[in-house]
PyMOL Python script that loads the backbone (N, CA, C, O; Angstrom):
from pymol import cmd

cmd.read_pdbstr("""\
ATOM      1  N   MET A   1      12.991  56.351 -86.070  1.00  0.00           N
ATOM      2  CA  MET A   1      12.254  57.044 -85.049  1.00  0.00           C
ATOM      3  C   MET A   1      11.920  58.439 -85.572  1.00  0.00           C
ATOM      4  O   MET A   1      12.755  59.096 -86.193  1.00  0.00           O
ATOM      5  N   GLN A   2      10.716  58.872 -85.318  1.00  0.00           N
ATOM      6  CA  GLN A   2      10.297  60.205 -85.719  1.00  0.00           C
ATOM      7  C   GLN A   2      10.962  61.270 -84.848  1.00  0.00           C
ATOM      8  O   GLN A   2      11.192  61.057 -83.658  1.00  0.00           O
ATOM      9  N   MET A   3      11.265  62.406 -85.451  1.00  0.00           N
ATOM     10  CA  MET A   3      11.951  63.496 -84.770  1.00  0.00           C
ATOM     11  C   MET A   3      11.193  63.943 -83.516  1.00  0.00           C
ATOM     12  O   MET A   3      11.816  64.210 -82.489  1.00  0.00           O
ATOM     13  N   LEU A   4       9.881  64.028 -83.580  1.00  0.00           N
ATOM     14  CA  LEU A   4       9.080  64.459 -82.431  1.00  0.00           C
ATOM     15  C   LEU A   4       9.187  63.456 -81.284  1.00  0.00           C
ATOM     16  O   LEU A   4       9.264  63.852 -80.121  1.00  0.00           O
ATOM     17  N   ALA A   5       9.191  62.173 -81.600  1.00  0.00           N
ATOM     18  CA  ALA A   5       9.334  61.149 -80.561  1.00  0.00           C
ATOM     19  C   ALA A   5      10.695  61.258 -79.886  1.00  0.00           C
ATOM     20  O   ALA A   5      10.800  61.082 -78.673  1.00  0.00           O
ATOM     21  N   ALA A   6      11.739  61.548 -80.661  1.00  0.00           N
ATOM     22  CA  ALA A   6      13.077  61.718 -80.094  1.00  0.00           C
ATOM     23  C   ALA A   6      13.115  62.929 -79.167  1.00  0.00           C
ATOM     24  O   ALA A   6      13.733  62.878 -78.103  1.00  0.00           O
ATOM     25  N   ALA A   7      12.461  64.010 -79.561  1.00  0.00           N
ATOM     26  CA  ALA A   7      12.422  65.214 -78.724  1.00  0.00           C
ATOM     27  C   ALA A   7      11.723  64.928 -77.401  1.00  0.00           C
ATOM     28  O   ALA A   7      12.159  65.407 -76.354  1.00  0.00           O
ATOM     29  N   LYS A   8      10.653  64.159 -77.439  1.00  0.00           N
ATOM     30  CA  LYS A   8       9.950  63.799 -76.206  1.00  0.00           C
ATOM     31  C   LYS A   8      10.831  62.931 -75.306  1.00  0.00           C
ATOM     32  O   LYS A   8      10.826  63.097 -74.086  1.00  0.00           O
ATOM     33  N   LEU A   9      11.583  62.010 -75.900  1.00  0.00           N
ATOM     34  CA  LEU A   9      12.509  61.179 -75.121  1.00  0.00           C
ATOM     35  C   LEU A   9      13.572  62.041 -74.441  1.00  0.00           C
ATOM     36  O   LEU A   9      13.862  61.856 -73.259  1.00  0.00           O
ATOM     37  N   ARG A  10      14.151  62.982 -75.186  1.00  0.00           N
ATOM     38  CA  ARG A  10      15.173  63.869 -74.618  1.00  0.00           C
ATOM     39  C   ARG A  10      14.628  64.635 -73.427  1.00  0.00           C
ATOM     40  O   ARG A  10      15.303  64.758 -72.405  1.00  0.00           O
ATOM     41  N   GLN A  11      13.427  65.144 -73.548  1.00  0.00           N
ATOM     42  CA  GLN A  11      12.817  65.915 -72.473  1.00  0.00           C
ATOM     43  C   GLN A  11      12.571  65.033 -71.247  1.00  0.00           C
ATOM     44  O   GLN A  11      12.831  65.451 -70.119  1.00  0.00           O
ATOM     45  N   ALA A  12      12.079  63.834 -71.462  1.00  0.00           N
ATOM     46  CA  ALA A  12      11.797  62.933 -70.347  1.00  0.00           C
ATOM     47  C   ALA A  12      13.082  62.403 -69.701  1.00  0.00           C
ATOM     48  O   ALA A  12      13.125  62.178 -68.492  1.00  0.00           O
ATOM     49  N   TRP A  13      14.123  62.207 -70.508  1.00  0.00           N
ATOM     50  CA  TRP A  13      15.380  61.633 -70.014  1.00  0.00           C
ATOM     51  C   TRP A  13      16.137  62.618 -69.127  1.00  0.00           C
ATOM     52  O   TRP A  13      16.716  62.223 -68.115  1.00  0.00           O
ATOM     53  N   GLY A  14      16.134  63.881 -69.496  1.00  0.00           N
ATOM     54  CA  GLY A  14      16.833  64.901 -68.716  1.00  0.00           C
ATOM     55  C   GLY A  14      18.338  64.813 -68.895  1.00  0.00           C
ATOM     56  O   GLY A  14      18.832  64.532 -69.987  1.00  0.00           O
ATOM     57  N   ASP A  15      19.064  65.057 -67.802  1.00  0.00           N
ATOM     58  CA  ASP A  15      20.528  65.105 -67.841  1.00  0.00           C
ATOM     59  C   ASP A  15      21.204  63.815 -67.395  1.00  0.00           C
ATOM     60  O   ASP A  15      22.417  63.793 -67.184  1.00  0.00           O
ATOM     61  N   LYS A  16      20.433  62.743 -67.251  1.00  0.00           N
ATOM     62  CA  LYS A  16      21.034  61.478 -66.820  1.00  0.00           C
ATOM     63  C   LYS A  16      22.003  60.966 -67.883  1.00  0.00           C
ATOM     64  O   LYS A  16      21.780  61.180 -69.075  1.00  0.00           O
ATOM     65  N   PRO A  17      23.065  60.300 -67.470  1.00  0.00           N
ATOM     66  CA  PRO A  17      23.985  59.730 -68.462  1.00  0.00           C
ATOM     67  C   PRO A  17      23.326  58.578 -69.227  1.00  0.00           C
ATOM     68  O   PRO A  17      22.381  57.951 -68.749  1.00  0.00           O
ATOM     69  N   CYS A  18      23.845  58.322 -70.411  1.00  0.00           N
ATOM     70  CA  CYS A  18      23.312  57.250 -71.257  1.00  0.00           C
ATOM     71  C   CYS A  18      24.456  56.708 -72.101  1.00  0.00           C
ATOM     72  O   CYS A  18      25.267  57.477 -72.617  1.00  0.00           O
ATOM     73  N   ASP A  19      24.527  55.397 -72.243  1.00  0.00           N
ATOM     74  CA  ASP A  19      25.582  54.813 -73.076  1.00  0.00           C
ATOM     75  C   ASP A  19      25.102  54.560 -74.505  1.00  0.00           C
ATOM     76  O   ASP A  19      25.812  53.943 -75.300  1.00  0.00           O
ATOM     77  N   HIS A  20      23.902  55.032 -74.832  1.00  0.00           N
ATOM     78  CA  HIS A  20      23.337  54.955 -76.182  1.00  0.00           C
ATOM     79  C   HIS A  20      23.449  53.526 -76.747  1.00  0.00           C
ATOM     80  O   HIS A  20      24.133  53.304 -77.746  1.00  0.00           O
ATOM     81  N   PRO A  21      22.778  52.569 -76.106  1.00  0.00           N
ATOM     82  CA  PRO A  21      22.919  51.163 -76.505  1.00  0.00           C
ATOM     83  C   PRO A  21      22.395  50.841 -77.900  1.00  0.00           C
ATOM     84  O   PRO A  21      22.866  49.894 -78.528  1.00  0.00           O
ATOM     85  N   HIS A  22      21.427  51.614 -78.395  1.00  0.00           N
ATOM     86  CA  HIS A  22      20.868  51.322 -79.715  1.00  0.00           C
ATOM     87  C   HIS A  22      20.487  52.635 -80.385  1.00  0.00           C
ATOM     88  O   HIS A  22      19.834  53.484 -79.779  1.00  0.00           O
ATOM     89  N   ILE A  23      20.897  52.795 -81.637  1.00  0.00           N
ATOM     90  CA  ILE A  23      20.503  53.982 -82.400  1.00  0.00           C
ATOM     91  C   ILE A  23      19.824  53.542 -83.691  1.00  0.00           C
ATOM     92  O   ILE A  23      20.069  52.450 -84.204  1.00  0.00           O
ATOM     93  N   GLU A  24      18.976  54.411 -84.197  1.00  0.00           N
ATOM     94  CA  GLU A  24      18.308  54.140 -85.468  1.00  0.00           C
ATOM     95  C   GLU A  24      18.129  55.451 -86.224  1.00  0.00           C
ATOM     96  O   GLU A  24      18.278  56.531 -85.653  1.00  0.00           O
ATOM     97  N   GLN A  25      17.814  55.348 -87.495  1.00  0.00           N
ATOM     98  CA  GLN A  25      17.658  56.538 -88.326  1.00  0.00           C
ATOM     99  C   GLN A  25      16.514  57.406 -87.816  1.00  0.00           C
ATOM    100  O   GLN A  25      15.505  56.910 -87.314  1.00  0.00           O
ATOM    101  N   GLU A  26      16.701  58.707 -87.957  1.00  0.00           N
ATOM    102  CA  GLU A  26      15.682  59.667 -87.535  1.00  0.00           C
ATOM    103  C   GLU A  26      14.920  60.145 -88.766  1.00  0.00           C
ATOM    104  O   GLU A  26      15.505  60.362 -89.827  1.00  0.00           O
ATOM    105  N   TYR A  27      13.618  60.304 -88.610  1.00  0.00           N
ATOM    106  CA  TYR A  27      12.744  60.742 -89.696  1.00  0.00           C
ATOM    107  C   TYR A  27      11.908  61.922 -89.248  1.00  0.00           C
ATOM    108  O   TYR A  27      11.567  62.051 -88.072  1.00  0.00           O
ATOM    109  N   HIS A  28      11.583  62.782 -90.202  1.00  0.00           N
ATOM    110  CA  HIS A  28      10.685  63.906 -89.957  1.00  0.00           C
ATOM    111  C   HIS A  28       9.614  63.863 -91.036  1.00  0.00           C
ATOM    112  O   HIS A  28       9.893  64.133 -92.204  1.00  0.00           O
ATOM    113  N   PHE A  29       8.402  63.528 -90.650  1.00  0.00           N
ATOM    114  CA  PHE A  29       7.293  63.363 -91.586  1.00  0.00           C
ATOM    115  C   PHE A  29       7.647  62.426 -92.735  1.00  0.00           C
ATOM    116  O   PHE A  29       7.343  62.711 -93.893  1.00  0.00           O
ATOM    117  N   GLY A  30       8.288  61.314 -92.411  1.00  0.00           N
ATOM    118  CA  GLY A  30       8.610  60.296 -93.393  1.00  0.00           C
ATOM    119  C   GLY A  30       9.904  60.500 -94.155  1.00  0.00           C
ATOM    120  O   GLY A  30      10.337  59.608 -94.885  1.00  0.00           O
ATOM    121  N   SER A  31      10.528  61.657 -93.998  1.00  0.00           N
ATOM    122  CA  SER A  31      11.792  61.922 -94.683  1.00  0.00           C
ATOM    123  C   SER A  31      12.960  61.700 -93.731  1.00  0.00           C
ATOM    124  O   SER A  31      12.925  62.137 -92.581  1.00  0.00           O
ATOM    125  N   ASN A  32      13.981  61.028 -94.212  1.00  0.00           N
ATOM    126  CA  ASN A  32      15.178  60.769 -93.424  1.00  0.00           C
ATOM    127  C   ASN A  32      15.894  62.086 -93.160  1.00  0.00           C
ATOM    128  O   ASN A  32      16.145  62.849 -94.093  1.00  0.00           O
ATOM    129  N   THR A  33      16.230  62.367 -91.884  1.00  0.00           N
ATOM    130  CA  THR A  33      16.912  63.620 -91.536  1.00  0.00           C
ATOM    131  C   THR A  33      18.417  63.532 -91.755  1.00  0.00           C
ATOM    132  O   THR A  33      19.099  64.557 -91.753  1.00  0.00           O
ATOM    133  N   GLY A  34      18.946  62.324 -91.943  1.00  0.00           N
ATOM    134  CA  GLY A  34      20.386  62.140 -92.095  1.00  0.00           C
ATOM    135  C   GLY A  34      21.084  61.904 -90.766  1.00  0.00           C
ATOM    136  O   GLY A  34      22.299  61.710 -90.725  1.00  0.00           O
ATOM    137  N   GLU A  35      20.327  61.921 -89.690  1.00  0.00           N
ATOM    138  CA  GLU A  35      20.899  61.685 -88.367  1.00  0.00           C
ATOM    139  C   GLU A  35      20.396  60.368 -87.816  1.00  0.00           C
ATOM    140  O   GLU A  35      19.410  59.801 -88.287  1.00  0.00           O
ATOM    141  N   TYR A  36      21.107  59.897 -86.799  1.00  0.00           N
ATOM    142  CA  TYR A  36      20.723  58.681 -86.088  1.00  0.00           C
ATOM    143  C   TYR A  36      20.437  59.075 -84.653  1.00  0.00           C
ATOM    144  O   TYR A  36      21.121  59.928 -84.089  1.00  0.00           O
ATOM    145  N   VAL A  37      19.434  58.459 -84.066  1.00  0.00           N
ATOM    146  CA  VAL A  37      18.962  58.855 -82.744  1.00  0.00           C
ATOM    147  C   VAL A  37      19.021  57.673 -81.773  1.00  0.00           C
ATOM    148  O   VAL A  37      18.712  56.538 -82.135  1.00  0.00           O
ATOM    149  N   CYS A  38      19.424  57.963 -80.540  1.00  0.00           N
ATOM    150  CA  CYS A  38      19.444  56.959 -79.476  1.00  0.00           C
ATOM    151  C   CYS A  38      18.000  56.658 -79.093  1.00  0.00           C
ATOM    152  O   CYS A  38      17.245  57.570 -78.755  1.00  0.00           O
ATOM    153  N   THR A  39      17.613  55.393 -79.141  1.00  0.00           N
ATOM    154  CA  THR A  39      16.231  55.021 -78.846  1.00  0.00           C
ATOM    155  C   THR A  39      15.929  55.046 -77.354  1.00  0.00           C
ATOM    156  O   THR A  39      14.769  54.939 -76.956  1.00  0.00           O
ATOM    157  N   GLN A  40      16.944  55.186 -76.537  1.00  0.00           N
ATOM    158  CA  GLN A  40      16.745  55.248 -75.085  1.00  0.00           C
ATOM    159  C   GLN A  40      16.653  56.696 -74.605  1.00  0.00           C
ATOM    160  O   GLN A  40      15.789  57.024 -73.791  1.00  0.00           O
ATOM    161  N   ARG A  41      17.530  57.557 -75.100  1.00  0.00           N
ATOM    162  CA  ARG A  41      17.621  58.939 -74.624  1.00  0.00           C
ATOM    163  C   ARG A  41      17.045  59.968 -75.588  1.00  0.00           C
ATOM    164  O   ARG A  41      16.566  61.018 -75.159  1.00  0.00           O
ATOM    165  N   GLY A  42      17.088  59.678 -76.886  1.00  0.00           N
ATOM    166  CA  GLY A  42      16.583  60.613 -77.872  1.00  0.00           C
ATOM    167  C   GLY A  42      17.634  61.530 -78.464  1.00  0.00           C
ATOM    168  O   GLY A  42      17.307  62.392 -79.280  1.00  0.00           O
ATOM    169  N   LYS A  43      18.902  61.364 -78.068  1.00  0.00           N
ATOM    170  CA  LYS A  43      19.972  62.205 -78.600  1.00  0.00           C
ATOM    171  C   LYS A  43      20.223  61.827 -80.062  1.00  0.00           C
ATOM    172  O   LYS A  43      20.264  60.645 -80.405  1.00  0.00           O
ATOM    173  N   ALA A  44      20.390  62.839 -80.922  1.00  0.00           N
ATOM    174  CA  ALA A  44      20.600  62.599 -82.352  1.00  0.00           C
ATOM    175  C   ALA A  44      21.921  63.201 -82.796  1.00  0.00           C
ATOM    176  O   ALA A  44      22.305  64.288 -82.363  1.00  0.00           O
ATOM    177  N   LYS A  45      22.616  62.470 -83.676  1.00  0.00           N
ATOM    178  CA  LYS A  45      23.874  62.928 -84.274  1.00  0.00           C
ATOM    179  C   LYS A  45      24.014  62.292 -85.645  1.00  0.00           C
ATOM    180  O   LYS A  45      23.300  61.349 -85.986  1.00  0.00           O
ATOM    181  N   GLU A  46      24.946  62.823 -86.423  1.00  0.00           N
ATOM    182  CA  GLU A  46      25.235  62.245 -87.739  1.00  0.00           C
ATOM    183  C   GLU A  46      26.104  61.004 -87.579  1.00  0.00           C
ATOM    184  O   GLU A  46      26.919  60.916 -86.660  1.00  0.00           O
ATOM    185  N   GLY A  47      25.923  60.062 -88.470  1.00  0.00           N
ATOM    186  CA  GLY A  47      26.751  58.859 -88.508  1.00  0.00           C
ATOM    187  C   GLY A  47      26.076  57.677 -87.840  1.00  0.00           C
ATOM    188  O   GLY A  47      25.539  57.793 -86.739  1.00  0.00           O
ATOM    189  N   SER A  48      26.108  56.551 -88.510  1.00  0.00           N
ATOM    190  CA  SER A  48      25.424  55.360 -88.008  1.00  0.00           C
ATOM    191  C   SER A  48      26.173  54.675 -86.871  1.00  0.00           C
ATOM    192  O   SER A  48      25.686  53.691 -86.313  1.00  0.00           O
ATOM    193  N   ASP A  49      27.367  55.191 -86.518  1.00  0.00           N
ATOM    194  CA  ASP A  49      28.120  54.584 -85.419  1.00  0.00           C
ATOM    195  C   ASP A  49      28.574  55.612 -84.393  1.00  0.00           C
ATOM    196  O   ASP A  49      29.532  55.361 -83.661  1.00  0.00           O
ATOM    197  N   TRP A  50      27.909  56.767 -84.320  1.00  0.00           N
ATOM    198  CA  TRP A  50      28.344  57.802 -83.389  1.00  0.00           C
ATOM    199  C   TRP A  50      28.311  57.331 -81.950  1.00  0.00           C
ATOM    200  O   TRP A  50      29.108  57.788 -81.130  1.00  0.00           O
ATOM    201  N   ASN A  51      27.405  56.426 -81.632  1.00  0.00           N
ATOM    202  CA  ASN A  51      27.325  55.937 -80.252  1.00  0.00           C
ATOM    203  C   ASN A  51      28.531  55.098 -79.876  1.00  0.00           C
ATOM    204  O   ASN A  51      28.801  54.921 -78.689  1.00  0.00           O
ATOM    205  N   LYS A  52      29.256  54.582 -80.838  1.00  0.00           N
ATOM    206  CA  LYS A  52      30.464  53.790 -80.578  1.00  0.00           C
ATOM    207  C   LYS A  52      31.731  54.653 -80.582  1.00  0.00           C
ATOM    208  O   LYS A  52      32.764  54.262 -80.039  1.00  0.00           O
ATOM    209  N   ARG A  53      31.631  55.845 -81.210  1.00  0.00           N
ATOM    210  CA  ARG A  53      32.800  56.711 -81.374  1.00  0.00           C
ATOM    211  C   ARG A  53      32.918  57.772 -80.293  1.00  0.00           C
ATOM    212  O   ARG A  53      33.935  58.463 -80.239  1.00  0.00           O
ATOM    213  N   THR A  54      31.934  57.929 -79.439  1.00  0.00           N
ATOM    214  CA  THR A  54      31.959  59.049 -78.498  1.00  0.00           C
ATOM    215  C   THR A  54      31.658  58.600 -77.082  1.00  0.00           C
ATOM    216  O   THR A  54      30.950  57.616 -76.869  1.00  0.00           O
ATOM    217  N   SER A  55      32.190  59.314 -76.132  1.00  0.00           N
ATOM    218  CA  SER A  55      31.860  59.075 -74.732  1.00  0.00           C
ATOM    219  C   SER A  55      30.907  60.159 -74.250  1.00  0.00           C
ATOM    220  O   SER A  55      30.721  60.352 -73.049  1.00  0.00           O
ATOM    221  N   ASP A  56      30.306  60.864 -75.205  1.00  0.00           N
ATOM    222  CA  ASP A  56      29.369  61.942 -74.929  1.00  0.00           C
ATOM    223  C   ASP A  56      28.189  61.420 -74.120  1.00  0.00           C
ATOM    224  O   ASP A  56      27.530  60.472 -74.547  1.00  0.00           O
ATOM    225  N   PRO A  57      27.908  62.010 -72.971  1.00  0.00           N
ATOM    226  CA  PRO A  57      26.779  61.536 -72.146  1.00  0.00           C
ATOM    227  C   PRO A  57      25.429  61.825 -72.763  1.00  0.00           C
ATOM    228  O   PRO A  57      24.399  61.484 -72.182  1.00  0.00           O
TER     229      PRO A  57
END
""", "prot")
cmd.dss("prot")
cmd.show_as("cartoon", "prot")
cmd.util.cbc("prot")
cmd.orient("prot")
């Protein structure tokens, strides 16, 4: 997912909770940022399994 698309998702999602059901690599102009982003909410963090390791909303 492109970084800009993730930012738009975050803005639209707001403060609602999310269980981050699916994450994928984040890219910025075709370059991998090293982070993974929730495809539902747009939240990005390091690690390909952060959505399984955290209860972060």
